[in-house]
C-alpha positions in Angstrom: -1.2 8.9 14.9 -2.7 9.1 18.3 -5.4 11.8 19.3 -2.9 13.8 21.0 -0.8 14.1 17.8 -3.7 14.9 15.9 -5.2 17.7 18.0 -1.6 19.3 18.1 -1.2 19.0 14.3 -4.6 20.6 13.6 -4.1 23.3 16.2 -0.7 24.3 14.5 -2.1 23.9 11.0 -4.8 26.2 11.8 -2.1 28.9 13.4 -3.7 28.8 16.7 -1.9 28.9 20.3 -3.2 26.7 22.8 -4.8 29.6 24.5 -6.6 30.6 21.4 -8.1 27.3 20.9 -9.1 26.9 24.5 -11.1 30.2 24.2 -12.8 28.6 21.1 -13.9 25.6 22.8 -14.7 27.1 26.3 -11.9 25.3 28.0 -8.8 26.2 29.7 -5.1 26.4 28.2 -4.2 23.6 30.7 -6.9 21.3 29.2 -5.6 21.7 25.6 -1.9 21.0 27.1 -3.0 17.9 28.7 -4.9 16.6 25.6 -1.8 17.5 23.4 0.5 15.6 26.0 -1.8 12.6 26.1 -2.3 13.2 29.9 -6.2 13.3 29.1 -8.8 13.1 26.6 -11.6 15.4 26.2 -15.2 14.6 27.1 -17.6 13.7 24.4 -19.1 17.1 24.1 -15.6 18.7 23.8 -14.6 15.8 21.1 -17.9 17.1 19.2 -16.7 20.7 19.5 -13.2 20.1 18.3 -14.5 17.8 15.3 -16.8 20.8 14.4 -14.2 23.4 14.8 -11.6 21.5 12.7 -14.2 20.0 10.4 -13.1 16.7 10.7 -14.8 13.4 11.7 -15.0 12.0 15.2 -13.2 8.7 13.6 -10.2 10.8 12.3 -10.0 12.2 15.8 -10.2 8.9 17.8 -9.1 6.1 15.6 -5.4 5.3 15.1 -5.7 3.8 11.5 -8.5 5.4 9.9 -10.2 6.1 6.4 -9.7 9.8 7.0 -6.3 9.6 7.2 -6.0 7.3 4.1 -8.2 10.1 2.2 -5.4 12.7 3.6 -2.8 10.4 1.9 -4.7 9.9 -1.1 -5.1 13.7 -1.6 -1.1 14.1 -1.3 -0.8 11.0 -3.6 0.7 8.6 -1.0 -2.1 6.1 -1.3 -2.1 6.0 -4.9 1.7 5.0 -4.9 1.2 2.3 -2.1 -1.5 0.9 -4.3 0.5 1.1 -7.3 3.5 -0.7 -5.3 0.9 -3.5 -4.3 -0.2 -3.8 -8.0 3.4 -4.2 -9.3 4.2 -6.8 -6.4 1.1 -9.0 -7.4 2.1 -8.9 -11.1 5.5 -9.7 -10.4 4.4 -12.6 -8.4 2.0 -13.8 -10.9 4.5 -13.6 -13.6 7.2 -15.4 -11.5 4.9 -18.2 -10.3 3.3 -18.5 -14.0 6.9 -18.8 -15.5 8.0 -21.6 -12.9 4.8 -23.5 -13.4 5.3 -23.4 -17.1 8.9 -24.7 -16.8 7.8 -27.6 -14.3 5.0 -28.4 -17.0 7.4 -28.4 -19.6 9.9 -30.6 -17.9 7.2 -33.0 -17.2 6.0 -33.1 -20.6 9.6 -33.6 -22.1 10.3 -36.5 -19.7 7.0 -38.4 -19.6 5.6 -37.7 -23.3 8.5 -37.2 -25.7 6.2 -37.3 -28.7 4.7 -34.2 -27.5 8.1 -32.5 -27.2 8.9 -33.5 -30.4 5.6 -32.1 -31.9 6.6 -28.8 -30.4 10.0 -29.0 -31.9 8.5 -29.7 -35.5 6.0 -27.2 -35.5 8.2 -24.2 -34.7 8.7 -21.8 -37.6 11.8 -20.1 -35.9 15.1 -21.8 -36.3 14.9 -22.4 -32.5 13.0 -25.6 -31.8 9.5 -25.4 -30.2 11.1 -26.5 -27.0 13.9 -23.9 -26.9 11.0 -21.0 -27.5 9.0 -22.3 -24.7 12.0 -22.5 -22.3 12.8 -18.9 -23.3 9.5 -17.6 -22.7 9.4 -19.2 -19.3 12.8 -17.7 -18.3 11.9 -14.2 -19.6 8.5 -14.6 -17.5 10.5 -15.5 -14.5 13.1 -12.6 -15.1 10.3 -9.8 -15.7 8.4 -11.0 -12.6 11.8 -11.0 -10.4 12.5 -7.5 -11.7 9.1 -6.2 -10.7 9.5 -7.8 -7.3 12.8 -6.4 -6.7 11.7 -2.9 -7.9 8.8 -2.7 -5.5 11.0 -4.0 -2.5 13.4 -1.2 -3.1 10.6 1.5 -3.1 9.5 0.5 0.2 
């Protein structure tokens, strides 16, 4: 958000007219109008006065992307939702990649070392052989990862 938008929003949230804000800052109403329309930017001493009057940092006023805006979003819950989406995306990605890697390893072992594949088959306590269980676990990991990725994409 640009400075002009921020000063407009701050003034409106405070319920002030341009004239009332101008009186508080010892400037003309036209100066406030120019600031809000982006035609000019206040001098440094007026920036400090604005910062003090609205109790916001100079960083908030002057930076396009800033920590103050992030903290405003965090108070509203927006930042936590975005962070949660990023975490779900990472979990989905790791799960998918892990399942794919396991399938590749299983395929390589089955082709090049058939005796290991047979040992897995014989050590299984479930009626599905060891290879089948491993295959099922890998496929489930890929599906779960894909679902997490797709859910995250649809929430954006």
